[in-house]
C-alpha positions as CSV (number, residue, x, y, z in Angstrom):
1,M,0.0,-0.1,0.0
2,A,1.1,3.7,-0.7
3,V,2.8,5.2,2.3
4,V,0.8,8.4,2.2
5,L,-2.4,6.5,2.2
6,D,-1.3,4.5,5.2
7,K,-0.6,7.8,7.2
8,I,-4.1,9.2,6.2
9,N,-5.7,6.0,7.3
10,E,-3.8,6.0,10.7
11,R,-5.1,9.5,11.4
12,L,-8.7,8.6,10.5
13,N,-8.6,5.4,12.5
14,K,-7.7,7.4,15.8
15,C,-11.1,9.4,15.2
16,N,-14.4,8.4,17.0
17,I,-16.2,6.6,14.2
18,E,-19.7,6.8,15.9
19,I,-19.9,10.5,14.9
20,P,-18.9,12.1,11.5
21,V,-15.2,13.0,10.8
22,V,-14.6,16.5,9.4
23,L,-11.5,16.4,7.1
24,R,-9.8,19.6,6.0
25,D,-7.4,19.1,3.0
26,P,-6.0,22.6,2.0
27,D,-3.2,21.2,-0.2
28,K,-5.6,18.9,-2.1
29,V,-3.7,15.7,-1.0
30,V,-6.4,13.5,0.4
31,G,-8.7,14.0,-2.6
32,K,-6.6,11.8,-4.6
33,F,-7.5,8.9,-2.3
34,I,-11.2,9.1,-1.9
35,G,-11.8,5.9,-3.9
36,A,-9.4,4.1,-1.7
37,L,-11.0,5.4,1.5
38,E,-14.3,4.3,0.3
39,E,-12.9,0.9,-0.2
40,H,-12.0,1.1,3.6
41,G,-15.6,1.6,4.5
42,W,-15.8,5.4,4.7
43,V,-19.0,7.2,3.2
44,F,-17.8,10.4,1.6
45,I,-19.7,13.6,1.9
46,Q,-18.1,16.7,0.2
47,L,-19.0,20.3,1.4
48,L,-18.5,22.6,-1.6
49,D,-20.1,25.7,-0.1
50,L,-20.8,26.9,3.5
51,S,-24.4,27.6,2.4
52,E,-24.9,24.0,2.2
53,E,-23.3,23.2,5.7
54,F,-26.4,22.6,7.6
55,M,-27.9,20.2,5.1
56,T,-24.6,18.5,4.8
57,M,-24.6,18.1,8.8
58,L,-28.2,16.5,8.7
59,E,-26.9,14.1,5.9
60,A,-23.9,13.0,7.9
61,E,-25.9,12.6,11.1
62,R,-28.3,10.4,9.3
63,L,-25.6,8.0,7.9
64,A,-23.9,8.0,11.2
65,Q,-27.0,6.8,13.1
66,Q,-27.2,4.0,10.5
67,G,-23.8,2.9,11.9
68,R,-21.8,4.0,8.8
69,K,-18.3,5.5,9.0
70,V,-18.9,9.1,7.7
71,L,-16.2,11.4,6.3
72,V,-17.2,15.1,5.5
73,Y,-14.5,16.4,3.3
74,I,-14.3,20.3,3.5
75,G,-11.4,20.7,1.2
76,D,-9.6,24.2,1.9
77,I,-12.5,25.8,3.8
78,R,-11.1,27.1,7.1
79,D,-12.3,25.2,10.2
80,K,-12.9,28.6,11.9
81,S,-15.6,29.2,9.4
82,L,-17.6,26.3,10.3
83,V,-20.9,26.6,12.4
84,H,-22.8,23.3,12.2
85,L,-19.9,21.0,11.6
86,A,-17.9,22.8,14.3
87,E,-19.3,20.5,16.9
88,Y,-17.6,17.5,15.5
89,W,-14.3,19.5,15.3
90,D,-14.7,20.7,18.9
91,R,-15.3,17.0,20.0
92,G,-11.8,15.8,18.4
93,N,-13.2,14.5,15.1
94,G,-11.7,17.2,13.1
95,L,-8.5,16.6,11.0
96,N,-6.4,19.1,9.3
97,I,-4.1,17.1,6.9
98,T,-1.3,19.1,5.1
99,A,1.5,18.1,3.0
100,A,3.8,19.3,5.7
101,N,2.4,17.3,8.5
102,L,2.2,14.2,6.3
103,L,5.8,14.7,5.5
104,S,6.7,15.0,9.2
105,E,4.7,11.9,9.9
106,I,6.7,10.0,7.2
107,G,10.0,11.1,8.9
108,I,11.1,13.9,6.7
109,S,11.4,17.5,8.0
110,P,9.2,19.9,5.8
111,S,11.4,22.8,7.0
112,N,14.0,21.9,4.4
113,Y,11.6,23.0,1.7
114,N,9.1,25.8,0.8
115,K,5.5,25.2,0.9
116,R,5.2,24.7,-2.9
117,T,8.1,22.2,-2.9
118,T,6.6,20.3,0.0
119,I,3.3,20.0,-1.6
120,S,4.9,18.8,-4.9
121,I,7.0,16.2,-3.1
122,V,4.0,14.7,-1.3
123,K,1.6,14.7,-4.5
124,I,4.4,13.2,-6.6
125,G,4.8,10.5,-3.8
126,L,1.3,9.8,-3.2
127,K,1.1,6.4,-4.5
128,K,4.9,5.6,-3.9
129,D,5.8,2.6,-1.7
130,E,8.0,2.5,1.2
131,E,11.1,1.8,-0.8
132,W,10.6,5.1,-2.7
133,W,10.1,7.2,0.4
134,N,13.2,5.7,2.1
135,K,15.3,7.0,-0.8
136,V,13.7,10.5,-0.1
137,K,14.6,10.2,3.5
138,E,18.3,9.2,2.6
139,K,18.8,11.6,-0.2
140,G,16.3,14.3,0.2
141,L,14.9,16.1,-2.8
142,T,17.5,14.7,-5.0
143,A,15.6,11.2,-4.9
144,V,12.4,13.1,-5.9
145,L,14.2,15.0,-8.8
146,R,16.0,12.0,-10.3
147,E,13.2,11.0,-12.6
148,I,12.6,14.6,-13.7
149,E,16.3,15.1,-14.4
150,E,16.4,11.9,-16.2
151,G,13.6,13.1,-18.4
152,L,15.3,16.4,-19.5
153,L,16.4,15.2,-22.8
154,A,12.8,14.0,-23.5
155,F,11.7,17.4,-22.4
156,L,13.8,18.9,-24.9
157,E,12.6,16.6,-27.6
158,D,8.8,16.6,-27.2
159,P,7.7,18.8,-24.3
160,E,4.0,18.7,-25.5
161,G,4.0,14.8,-25.7
162,L,4.8,14.7,-21.9
163,E,2.2,13.8,-19.2
164,V,3.2,16.4,-16.5
165,T,1.3,17.4,-13.3
166,Q,1.5,20.8,-12.0
167,E,3.5,19.5,-9.0
168,Q,6.1,17.9,-11.4
169,K,6.2,21.2,-13.5
170,N,6.7,23.3,-10.3
171,L,9.7,21.0,-9.3
172,L,11.1,21.1,-12.9
173,Y,11.0,24.9,-13.1
174,E,11.9,25.7,-9.4
175,Q,14.2,22.9,-8.2
176,V,15.7,21.5,-11.6
177,L,16.0,24.5,-13.9
178,K,16.4,27.2,-11.3
179,E,18.3,25.5,-8.6
180,R,20.4,23.1,-10.6
181,F,21.0,25.1,-13.6
182,G,20.4,28.7,-12.5
183,M,17.8,29.4,-15.0
184,E,14.7,31.5,-14.2
185,I,11.4,30.1,-15.8
186,P,8.1,31.9,-14.8
187,H,5.6,29.4,-13.5
188,E,3.2,30.5,-16.3
189,T,5.5,29.4,-19.0
190,S,4.3,26.6,-21.2
191,L,6.4,23.4,-21.3
192,K,7.1,24.1,-25.1
193,E,8.5,27.5,-24.5
194,A,10.3,26.3,-21.4
195,S,11.9,23.6,-23.6
196,R,12.9,26.1,-26.3
197,K,14.5,28.3,-23.6
198,F,16.3,25.5,-21.8
199,G,17.9,24.2,-25.0
200,E,19.1,27.8,-25.8
201,F,20.3,28.3,-22.3
202,I,22.4,25.1,-22.3
203,L,24.1,26.1,-25.7
204,E,24.6,29.7,-24.7
205,K,26.3,28.7,-21.4
206,N,28.4,25.9,-23.0
207,F,29.7,27.7,-26.0
208,L,29.5,31.5,-25.3
209,E,29.9,31.7,-21.5
210,S,31.5,29.5,-18.7
211,P,29.1,26.8,-17.9
212,S,28.5,25.5,-14.3
213,D,29.2,21.9,-13.5
214,Y,25.4,21.0,-13.9
215,V,25.3,22.7,-17.4
216,A,28.7,21.2,-18.5
217,E,27.6,17.6,-17.2
218,F,24.1,17.9,-19.0
219,Y,25.5,19.1,-22.2
220,K,28.1,16.2,-22.4
221,K,25.3,13.8,-21.8
222,W,23.3,15.4,-24.7
223,E,26.2,15.5,-27.0
224,D,26.9,11.8,-26.4
225,S,23.4,10.6,-26.8
226,K,22.6,9.0,-30.1
227,T,18.9,8.9,-29.2
228,Y,18.7,12.7,-28.8
229,E,21.4,13.5,-31.5
230,K,18.8,14.9,-33.9
231,V,17.3,17.1,-31.1
232,L,20.7,18.6,-30.3
233,M,21.2,19.3,-34.1
234,S,17.8,21.0,-34.4
235,F,18.5,23.3,-31.4
236,A,22.0,24.0,-32.6
237,R,20.7,25.0,-36.2
238,D,18.3,27.5,-34.7
239,F,20.8,28.8,-32.2
240,E,23.6,29.1,-34.8
241,E,21.2,31.2,-37.0
242,L,20.7,33.7,-34.2
243,R,24.2,33.8,-32.7
244,K,26.4,32.9,-35.6
245,E,28.6,36.0,-35.4
246,E,29.4,35.5,-31.8
247,L,30.3,31.9,-32.4
248,L,32.6,32.7,-35.3
249,E,34.4,35.2,-33.0
250,N,35.3,32.2,-31.0
251,I,36.0,29.8,-33.9
252,D,39.4,28.7,-32.7
253,D,37.7,27.3,-29.4
254,F,35.9,24.8,-31.6
255,I,39.2,23.3,-32.7
256,N,39.4,21.6,-29.2
257,H,35.8,20.7,-29.2
258,P,35.4,18.4,-32.4
259,N,32.0,17.0,-31.3
260,H,30.2,20.4,-31.3
261,P,26.9,20.5,-33.1
262,F,27.2,23.7,-35.3
263,V,27.3,22.8,-38.9
264,Q,28.0,26.2,-40.3
265,I,30.7,26.8,-37.7
266,E,32.4,23.5,-38.7
267,N,32.1,24.3,-42.4
268,E,33.9,27.6,-41.7
269,L,36.6,25.8,-39.8
270,F,36.8,23.3,-42.6
271,L,37.0,26.0,-45.3
272,K,39.7,27.8,-43.0
273,T,41.7,24.5,-42.9
274,A,41.4,24.0,-46.6
275,K,42.7,27.4,-47.4
276,E,45.7,27.0,-45.1
277,F,46.2,23.6,-46.9
278,L,46.4,25.3,-50.2
279,Q,48.6,28.2,-49.0
280,K,51.1,26.7,-46.6
281,E,54.0,24.4,-47.4
282,D,53.7,22.2,-44.3
283,K,50.7,20.3,-45.6
284,A,51.5,17.1,-43.7
285,K,50.9,19.0,-40.4
286,I,47.5,20.3,-41.6
287,L,46.5,16.9,-42.6
288,N,47.4,15.5,-39.1
289,F,44.7,18.0,-37.9
290,V,42.3,16.7,-40.6
291,R,43.0,13.2,-39.7
292,D,42.2,13.9,-36.0
293,R,39.1,15.7,-37.0
294,A,37.9,13.0,-39.3
295,K,38.2,10.5,-36.5
296,K,36.4,12.6,-33.9
297,R,33.8,13.9,-35.9
298,N,32.9,10.6,-37.3
299,R,32.7,9.2,-33.8
300,A,30.3,11.9,-32.8
301,G,28.1,10.9,-35.8
302,L,27.5,14.6,-36.7
303,E,29.1,14.8,-40.1
304,E,26.1,13.2,-41.7
305,Y,24.1,16.5,-41.1
306,T,25.9,18.2,-44.0
307,D,26.5,17.5,-47.8
308,E,28.8,20.4,-48.2
309,F,32.0,19.1,-46.6
310,S,33.6,16.0,-45.2
311,W,36.8,15.7,-43.1
312,K,37.0,11.9,-44.2
313,D,37.0,13.0,-47.8
314,F,39.6,15.7,-47.0
315,L,41.9,13.1,-45.6
316,K,41.9,11.1,-48.9
317,L,44.1,13.8,-50.4
318,E,46.8,12.5,-48.1
319,I,48.4,10.5,-51.0
320,L,49.1,13.7,-52.8
321,L,52.0,14.2,-50.5
322,D,53.7,11.0,-51.3
323,K,54.1,10.8,-55.0
324,P,55.5,7.8,-56.7
325,D,59.2,7.8,-57.5
326,F,59.6,7.4,-61.3
327,S,63.5,7.7,-61.1
328,K,64.2,3.9,-61.2
329,V,61.6,3.1,-63.9
330,E,63.6,1.6,-66.8
331,S,61.2,-0.9,-68.3
332,I,57.6,-1.7,-68.4
333,D,58.0,-4.3,-65.5
334,N,59.5,-1.4,-63.3
335,L,56.4,0.6,-64.3
336,I,53.9,-2.1,-63.5
337,D,55.7,-2.8,-60.2
338,L,55.4,0.9,-59.2
339,Y,51.7,1.1,-60.3
340,A,50.9,-1.9,-58.3
341,K,52.7,-0.3,-55.3
342,D,51.8,3.4,-55.3
343,I,50.3,4.7,-58.7
344,W,47.1,2.9,-58.4
345,K,46.1,5.2,-55.4
346,F,46.0,8.1,-57.7
347,D,43.7,6.5,-60.2
348,Q,41.3,5.4,-57.2
349,L,41.4,9.2,-56.0
350,W,40.7,10.4,-59.6
351,R,37.6,8.1,-59.8
352,E,36.4,9.1,-56.4
353,L,37.2,12.9,-56.6
354,Q,33.9,14.0,-58.3
355,K,31.8,12.8,-55.5
356,L,34.1,13.9,-52.7
357,R,32.6,16.6,-50.4
358,L,35.3,19.1,-51.0
359,P,35.3,22.8,-52.0
360,H,36.1,23.4,-55.7
361,D,39.5,24.9,-55.1
362,L,40.6,21.9,-53.1
363,K,39.2,19.5,-55.8
364,D,41.1,21.7,-58.6
365,F,44.3,21.2,-56.5
366,A,43.8,17.5,-56.2
367,K,43.0,17.2,-59.8
368,K,46.2,19.0,-60.8
369,E,48.5,16.8,-58.5
370,I,46.8,13.6,-59.7
371,Q,47.1,14.5,-63.4
372,E,50.9,15.3,-63.0
373,V,51.2,11.6,-61.7
374,L,48.9,10.2,-64.3
375,I,50.5,12.1,-67.1
376,E,54.0,11.0,-66.2
377,T,52.7,7.4,-66.0
378,E,51.1,7.6,-69.4
379,N,54.4,9.0,-70.9
380,F,56.2,6.0,-69.5
381,W,53.6,3.6,-70.5
382,R,53.8,5.0,-74.1
383,N,57.5,4.6,-74.1
384,Y,57.5,0.9,-73.1
385,Y,54.2,-0.6,-74.1
386,A,53.7,-2.1,-77.6
387,P,50.9,-4.8,-78.0
388,E,52.7,-6.7,-80.8
389,K,55.9,-7.0,-78.7
390,I,54.6,-7.6,-75.1
391,E,52.9,-11.0,-74.4
392,A,49.4,-10.6,-72.8
393,N,49.4,-13.0,-69.9
394,Q,45.5,-12.7,-69.9
395,A,45.5,-15.2,-72.7
396,G,44.6,-18.8,-71.3
397,L,44.5,-17.4,-67.8
398,I,41.4,-19.3,-66.6
399,R,42.7,-22.6,-68.0
400,R,46.0,-22.2,-66.1
401,I,44.1,-21.4,-62.9
402,L,41.9,-24.4,-63.1
403,E,44.4,-26.9,-64.0
404,N,45.9,-26.5,-60.5
405,Q,44.9,-29.1,-57.9
406,G,42.1,-28.8,-55.5
407,K,38.7,-27.0,-55.4
408,I,39.0,-23.7,-57.4
409,A,36.5,-21.2,-58.2
410,V,37.2,-18.3,-60.7
411,I,35.0,-15.2,-60.7
412,V,35.0,-13.3,-64.0
413,V,34.3,-9.7,-63.5
414,D,33.8,-7.5,-66.5
415,A,35.7,-4.2,-66.5
416,M,37.5,-4.8,-63.0
417,R,40.5,-2.6,-63.4
418,F,43.3,-3.1,-61.1
419,E,42.7,-0.2,-58.5
420,L,39.1,-1.5,-57.9
421,T,40.5,-4.6,-56.4
422,K,42.3,-2.7,-53.7
423,S,38.8,-1.9,-52.2
424,L,38.3,-5.6,-51.6
425,N,38.7,-6.6,-48.1
426,V,37.6,-10.2,-47.1
427,G,38.7,-9.9,-43.6
428,R,40.4,-12.3,-41.3
429,G,40.8,-15.9,-42.2
430,A,42.1,-15.4,-45.7
431,E,45.1,-14.1,-47.7
432,L,44.6,-11.8,-50.6
433,E,47.1,-11.5,-53.5
434,I,46.6,-9.1,-56.3
435,E,48.8,-9.8,-59.5
436,P,48.9,-7.2,-62.3
437,I,48.0,-8.7,-65.6
438,I,48.4,-7.4,-69.1
439,A,45.2,-7.7,-71.2
440,V,44.9,-8.4,-74.9
441,T,44.0,-5.4,-77.1
442,P,41.5,-4.0,-78.2
443,T,40.4,-3.8,-74.5
444,E,36.8,-4.7,-75.0
445,T,34.6,-7.6,-73.7
446,L,34.7,-9.6,-76.9
447,V,38.4,-9.8,-77.0
448,G,39.1,-9.9,-73.4
449,M,36.6,-12.8,-72.7
450,G,37.9,-14.7,-75.7
451,A,41.5,-14.4,-74.3
452,L,40.5,-15.5,-70.8
453,F,38.6,-18.6,-72.1
454,S,41.3,-19.6,-74.5
455,S,44.1,-22.2,-74.3
456,G,46.7,-19.5,-74.2
457,E,47.8,-19.9,-77.9
458,I,45.7,-17.2,-79.7
459,E,45.6,-15.1,-82.8
460,K,43.7,-11.8,-83.4
461,R,41.6,-11.9,-86.4
462,L,38.8,-9.8,-88.1
463,N,35.6,-11.8,-88.2
464,K,32.9,-11.6,-90.7
465,E,31.5,-8.5,-89.2
466,K,35.0,-6.9,-89.5
467,H,35.4,-6.9,-85.6
468,V,38.5,-8.0,-83.9
469,A,38.0,-11.5,-82.5
470,I,40.2,-14.2,-80.7
471,Y,41.0,-17.3,-82.5
472,D,42.3,-20.3,-80.5
473,R,45.0,-22.3,-82.3
474,Q,44.7,-25.6,-80.2
475,T,40.9,-25.9,-80.6
476,N,40.5,-24.1,-84.0
477,R,37.7,-22.2,-82.8
478,E,36.8,-18.5,-83.1
479,I,35.7,-17.4,-79.6
480,V,32.9,-15.0,-79.9
481,T,29.7,-15.8,-78.1
482,V,29.3,-17.0,-74.5
483,Q,28.7,-20.5,-75.9
484,D,31.9,-20.4,-77.7
485,R,33.8,-19.5,-74.5
486,E,32.4,-22.2,-72.3
487,E,32.9,-24.9,-75.0
488,N,36.5,-23.8,-75.6
489,L,37.3,-24.0,-71.9
490,K,35.6,-27.3,-71.6
491,A,38.1,-28.7,-74.1
492,F,40.8,-28.4,-71.4
493,I,38.7,-28.6,-68.2
494,E,36.0,-31.2,-68.8
495,D,34.1,-30.9,-65.3
496,V,34.1,-27.1,-65.2
497,Q,30.8,-25.8,-63.9
498,F,29.4,-22.4,-65.1
499,L,27.3,-20.2,-62.9
500,S,26.2,-16.6,-62.6
501,L,27.5,-14.7,-59.8
502,G,24.3,-15.0,-57.8
503,D,24.2,-18.7,-58.1
504,Y,27.4,-19.3,-56.0
505,S,25.4,-21.6,-53.7
506,K,24.9,-24.0,-56.4
507,A,28.7,-24.6,-57.0
508,S,29.1,-28.5,-56.8
509,S,32.0,-29.2,-59.2
510,D,35.7,-28.9,-58.1
511,K,36.2,-26.3,-60.9
512,V,33.7,-23.5,-61.0
513,V,33.6,-20.4,-63.3
514,L,31.2,-17.5,-62.1
515,K,30.4,-14.6,-64.5
516,S,29.6,-11.1,-63.5
517,Q,28.8,-8.0,-65.7
518,E,27.8,-5.5,-63.1
519,I,30.8,-3.1,-63.4
520,D,30.7,-2.9,-67.2
521,K,26.9,-2.3,-67.3
522,L,27.1,0.3,-64.5
523,G,30.2,1.9,-66.1
524,H,27.7,3.3,-68.7
525,G,25.3,4.4,-65.9
526,D,25.6,5.4,-62.4
527,F,28.9,3.8,-62.0
528,A,30.3,5.8,-59.1
529,E,27.2,5.4,-56.9
530,F,26.8,1.7,-57.0
531,L,30.4,0.7,-57.1
532,S,30.8,0.1,-53.5
533,Q,27.7,-2.1,-53.5
534,I,29.4,-4.2,-56.2
535,I,32.6,-4.6,-54.3
536,E,30.5,-5.7,-51.2
537,K,28.8,-8.3,-53.3
538,L,32.0,-9.7,-54.6
539,K,33.3,-9.8,-51.1
540,D,30.4,-11.7,-49.8
541,T,30.5,-14.2,-52.9
542,V,34.3,-14.8,-52.2
543,I,33.6,-15.5,-48.6
544,K,30.8,-17.8,-49.2
545,L,33.0,-19.7,-51.8
546,L,35.9,-19.8,-49.3
547,Q,33.4,-21.3,-46.7
548,K,32.6,-24.1,-49.2
549,G,36.3,-24.9,-49.5
550,Y,37.2,-23.3,-52.8
551,E,40.4,-21.3,-53.5
552,V,39.0,-18.1,-55.1
553,H,40.3,-16.3,-58.1
554,M,39.0,-13.2,-59.7
555,V,40.0,-12.2,-63.2
556,S,38.8,-9.5,-65.7
557,D,38.5,-8.9,-69.5
558,H,39.5,-5.4,-69.5
559,G,40.0,-2.2,-67.4
560,F,38.7,1.3,-68.0
561,Y,39.8,4.8,-68.4
562,L,37.9,7.7,-66.7
563,A,38.0,10.7,-68.9
564,D,37.8,14.1,-67.7
565,T,34.6,15.9,-68.1
566,E,36.1,18.2,-70.6
567,S,37.3,15.5,-73.0
568,K,36.4,16.0,-76.6
569,V,35.7,13.7,-79.5
570,K,38.7,13.7,-82.0
571,G,37.5,13.2,-85.7
572,V,38.1,9.9,-87.5
573,K,39.9,10.1,-90.8
574,E,38.4,8.9,-93.8
575,T,40.9,6.0,-94.2
576,A,39.2,4.2,-91.4
577,F,36.7,1.7,-92.4
578,D,35.3,1.0,-88.8
579,S,35.8,2.8,-85.5
580,T,34.7,2.4,-81.8
581,S,35.1,5.1,-79.1
582,R,38.7,4.0,-78.4
583,Y,40.2,2.3,-81.5
584,K,39.7,2.4,-85.3
585,L,40.5,0.0,-88.2
586,S,42.1,1.1,-91.3
587,N,44.0,-0.5,-94.4
588,E,46.5,2.4,-94.2
589,C,49.2,2.9,-91.5
590,P,48.5,5.9,-89.4
591,D,50.9,8.7,-89.5
592,A,52.8,10.0,-86.5
593,S,50.7,13.2,-86.4
594,E,47.9,11.1,-85.1
595,E,49.5,10.2,-81.7
596,V,48.0,6.7,-81.6
597,L,49.4,3.3,-80.7
598,K,49.2,1.2,-83.7
599,E,48.9,-2.6,-84.2
600,H,49.0,-4.6,-87.4
601,I,46.9,-7.7,-87.9
602,E,45.9,-9.5,-91.2
603,G,46.8,-6.5,-93.3
604,T,44.7,-4.1,-91.0
605,Y,46.0,-1.5,-88.8
606,I,44.4,-0.9,-85.4
607,S,45.0,2.6,-84.0
608,Y,44.4,2.7,-80.2
609,A,43.6,5.9,-78.2
610,F,45.5,7.2,-75.1
611,G,44.4,9.6,-72.6
612,S,41.0,10.8,-73.0
613,T,40.8,10.7,-76.7
614,V,37.5,9.4,-78.2
615,F,37.1,8.6,-81.8
616,K,33.4,8.1,-82.0
617,G,30.3,8.6,-80.0
618,K,30.0,10.7,-76.8
619,A,33.1,11.5,-74.9
620,G,31.6,10.2,-71.6
621,R,33.8,9.2,-68.6
622,F,33.9,5.4,-68.7
623,L,36.0,4.3,-71.7
624,H,37.5,1.2,-72.7
625,G,39.0,-0.4,-75.9
626,G,42.0,1.7,-76.1
627,A,45.6,1.2,-75.0
628,S,45.9,3.3,-71.8
629,L,47.4,1.6,-68.8
630,Q,44.2,1.7,-67.0
631,E,42.5,-0.2,-69.8
632,V,45.3,-2.7,-70.3
633,L,46.4,-3.4,-66.8
634,I,43.9,-5.8,-65.1
635,P,44.2,-7.8,-61.8
636,H,44.4,-11.3,-61.2
637,V,43.1,-11.8,-57.6
638,I,43.9,-14.9,-55.5
639,V,42.2,-15.5,-52.2
640,T,43.3,-18.4,-50.3
641,P,41.8,-19.5,-46.9
642,V,43.9,-19.5,-43.7
643,K,42.1,-22.3,-41.7
644,E,43.0,-21.6,-38.1
645,M,40.4,-23.6,-36.2
646,V,40.1,-21.2,-33.2
647,K,36.8,-20.2,-31.5
648,M,35.0,-17.3,-33.4
649,G,34.5,-14.2,-31.4
650,V,30.9,-13.2,-30.5
651,K,29.8,-9.6,-30.6
652,I,26.6,-7.9,-29.6
653,K,25.1,-6.5,-33.1
654,N,22.6,-4.1,-31.9
655,K,24.8,-2.4,-29.2
656,E,24.0,1.1,-30.1
657,D,20.2,0.5,-30.0
658,L,20.7,-1.1,-26.6
659,K,22.5,1.8,-24.9
660,T,19.1,3.4,-24.0
661,V,16.0,1.2,-23.8
662,Q,12.4,2.2,-23.1
663,R,11.0,-1.2,-22.3
664,N,12.3,-3.7,-19.8
665,T,12.0,-6.6,-22.4
666,F,14.1,-6.3,-25.6
667,D,16.2,-8.4,-27.8
668,V,20.0,-8.9,-27.7
669,V,21.5,-10.0,-31.1
670,L,24.7,-11.8,-31.2
671,V,26.8,-12.4,-34.3
672,S,30.0,-14.3,-35.0
673,E,32.9,-12.0,-35.3
674,N,34.8,-14.1,-37.8
675,R,32.7,-14.9,-40.8
676,M,34.9,-17.6,-42.3
677,F,36.9,-20.2,-40.5
678,G,36.9,-21.3,-36.9
679,K,34.7,-23.1,-34.5
680,P,31.2,-21.6,-33.6
681,N,31.5,-20.5,-30.0
682,K,29.1,-21.4,-27.1
683,V,28.4,-18.3,-24.8
684,Y,26.1,-17.2,-22.0
685,L,24.9,-13.7,-21.1
686,E,25.3,-12.0,-17.9
687,V,22.4,-9.4,-17.1
688,G,23.5,-7.7,-14.0
689,K,23.8,-10.7,-11.7
690,K,21.6,-12.9,-13.6
691,K,23.2,-15.7,-15.9
692,I,21.3,-16.6,-19.1
693,D,22.5,-19.7,-21.0
694,I,22.1,-19.8,-24.6
695,A,21.6,-23.2,-26.0
696,K,22.5,-22.5,-29.7
697,D,26.1,-22.1,-30.9
698,V,26.6,-18.5,-32.3
699,E,27.6,-19.3,-35.8
700,D,24.8,-17.1,-37.7
701,E,22.8,-14.4,-36.0
702,V,21.3,-15.4,-32.6
703,R,18.4,-13.4,-31.0
704,V,17.9,-13.5,-27.3
705,Q,15.0,-11.8,-25.5
706,I,16.0,-10.3,-22.2
707,T,13.7,-9.1,-19.4
708,F,15.3,-7.2,-16.5
709,S,14.0,-5.4,-13.4
710,A,15.3,-1.9,-13.3
711,E,14.1,1.7,-12.1
712,S,14.1,4.6,-14.5
713,G,17.5,6.0,-15.0
714,E,19.3,2.8,-13.8
715,T,22.1,1.2,-16.0
716,V,22.4,-2.6,-16.2
717,R,25.4,-4.3,-17.8
718,I,24.8,-7.0,-20.3
719,S,27.9,-9.2,-20.8
720,V,28.8,-12.0,-23.4
721,R,31.0,-14.6,-21.9
722,D,32.6,-17.9,-23.4
723,K,30.6,-20.8,-21.9
724,D,33.9,-22.8,-21.3
725,N,36.1,-20.4,-19.5
726,G,33.9,-17.3,-18.7
727,K,36.1,-15.1,-20.9
728,L,34.5,-11.7,-21.5
729,L,33.7,-11.5,-25.4
730,D,31.6,-8.2,-25.2
731,Y,29.3,-6.2,-23.2
732,V,27.0,-3.2,-23.3
733,D,25.8,-1.0,-20.5
734,V,22.0,-0.7,-20.9
735,K,20.4,2.4,-19.5
736,F,16.5,2.0,-18.8
737,L,14.5,5.0,-19.7
738,P,10.8,4.3,-19.9
739,A,8.6,5.9,-22.5
740,R,8.5,9.5,-22.2
741,K,5.2,9.7,-20.6
742,L,6.5,7.8,-17.6
743,L,9.6,9.9,-17.2
744,F,7.8,12.8,-15.3
C-alpha cells in the first residue's frame, strides 16, 4: 500500500467513528485517495459551499445513526468558518491534513523545503511505496528530482508529448531549472516555451559563457546521446542562425571541441583549414589535424548532417603528399611494379574525386596533382608498351588457374581494373594477393573474354563483321559468343561448372567459373554510386566460396579509363573503315601526327587511343577499348583460406540500440565476429547478476530476448562470456528510460 495513504488511514482510525469525521485538506492531497478510502468503509460527503453546511450536517448525522463511517470533506475551507460542523471539530473529530504534516509523519522535515516544494513532493509520492520514500529520507529532494532530471532530454525533444502534473512542473521549474541550472522560468510559461529556452540556455552557457558543472555535465550527456542527437542538431541549427557572429568570433575554441553541433561553424573551420592547406608548405601538419578531426567528428556521428564538406574526404588527399618515384623506372616491368605499389592510389582518388565533399579549389588542386602523376605514368607507358611485342598474360589465364589441384572457383568480372580490387577486403581468415596482368588489345569484352577462355595460344583476327575476335589455335575455334567461351574451356577442363555470380550456392564441381557483368553495365550508367555495392557483393561471394572449401580467383576482360569531363571527340580520318570510341580500323598505316598506338593484324591497322581521346560517339567518362595503362592493366586476384580452427569471437550486433531502452523486455542480437573459419562459440549472457544460458552455438545471427528489473535511469550491464572459460567477449551498458510519458 502507498505510504501516504497509510498515514491518512492512521489519522482517520484514531477518530471516533460513531460520529462524523470532518477532514480539511488545504493542499488537495486526500482528494486523490477518495476511492481508496471508500474501499476502507468510509462514506464520503463533500462540502462545496458553506451555505450547504446545515444540510451536509443532517446527511452526515443520518448516515452515522445508521452505523456508517462518515467522512465530511471540506477541502480548503477554514475550520474556523464552520458553524454546524464545528461541533465535530470541537469533539476531536476534526482533521487538518497538510502536505507538511504528512511529510513529518513519514519522517522527513518539511522545514527543508518551501511550501510549494513540500506539496509537490507529497503529491508526486502519493502512490509511492516505502522503498521510494526511504530514498527520499536518505537523499532528500535529489531522490524526488531523479526522474525529472532523467527526463530532461525527453523534455527537450517533445515537451508537448509529456504527461506532467502541476507539481512535477513546479519541481521542474523551481528545483531543476532554477536551483540546479540557475535558469529562471516563470511558472506560467508553457512546457514548449520552457523547453526552447532551456535548450538555448544550455548552448549559450556551454559555448558562449562559462558553464556551471550541472550545465557542462548535462551538455556532455546530450552531446554523447545517439537517441537525442537529432534534437541537439535541431536546437543547434536554430541557435547558430541567431548567434552565428558570436560563435565565429570564438571559432578557434571549436578546434578543441570536435563534437560540437554547429554545422555552419564546422564548415567555416573546414574552409579555413582547406585554405591553409592550399597556401602553406607544411601540408602534412595540416593533414594531421584533418585526420584527428575526421576520426572525432565521425565518432560523434555529426558529419552526416551536411552535404557540403567531409573531413574524411579531405583526408583522402593525403596520398598527394607522397608521389611515386619514377627515377628507377627503366622498363615496363618497373612501371607495372610501381603502379601496383603506389600509382593505383592516384587512379582511385581520380575516380572518387567528383563525389568527394570538398570545395572546388581543393578539388582543383587535387586534380592538378593527380594529373601530374597520371600524365607521367602515361608517358612511361607510351615509351614501353607495344601490344605486338609484349605478351599479354591474360590469354589462357582461366585454363592455367583451373589446372591446379584442389577446389578452385574463378569469378570473371567484366571491367574490373586493377585499382578497384584494392577496395576488396575479405577480412581475417584469408590471404589476398593481387597480381597485375596485361590484357589483350583491343580492351573490350569480345576480345578480353575470348582471351580469358582460350588455351593461351591465340591469334587476333577480323571476323565476318570486321570486328576483332580471338582465334584459339589449339581448338581451331573462333571465340565470340558465351557458348563459344564455355565450349572452348571445356576442351581443357571437362568438369568445369559455369554459374552466374548470384548462383554461387549451386557450386558443386571442383572447378567453377562464375560470371558477372555488373561493373561494365554500371560503367555506362551510375557507375560511381553503385560501385561500393558491387565490391561488397563480390566480397560476400568470395567469403561464401571460401567457406565451401574453394580457393577463389578473380579475373577480368579489361579495365577502363575515366575521362575528364572536358574530353572532346577526336575526328576519325576517312581512311578508317570502322571505329569504336577508343580504336579504329584502317587499311593504311596511321602517321605520327595522329598520336595513336598502332597494331597490325591481317593487313589491317588498329589505332588505339591514349588519354581521354574518343574517336566516335559521346566522350563520356567510362572508356575502354583503347591502350591506356588503366584499360590494359587488369588484376588477377587470388584469395586463399587461412584455416586456423579457433573459437570465433561473438559480438553484440545491436549495441548502439541497447545503450538506451524504453522497455524492460528487448532483444540482444549476437553475431559471430569471424565470418569464415573457426569453431562456432558457445556463450552465455550476464544481465546484472543474472546468468542466461544460450543453447544455440553462435554461428549465424542469434536473437535472445531479455527481461530485467530496473528503475528509471538505472544502468544494467549485459556481458557476453565464453561458456567454457567465462572469458568476456563483449558487453554493453543498458540504461533504462521508460517511454517519455512515464519519465515525469
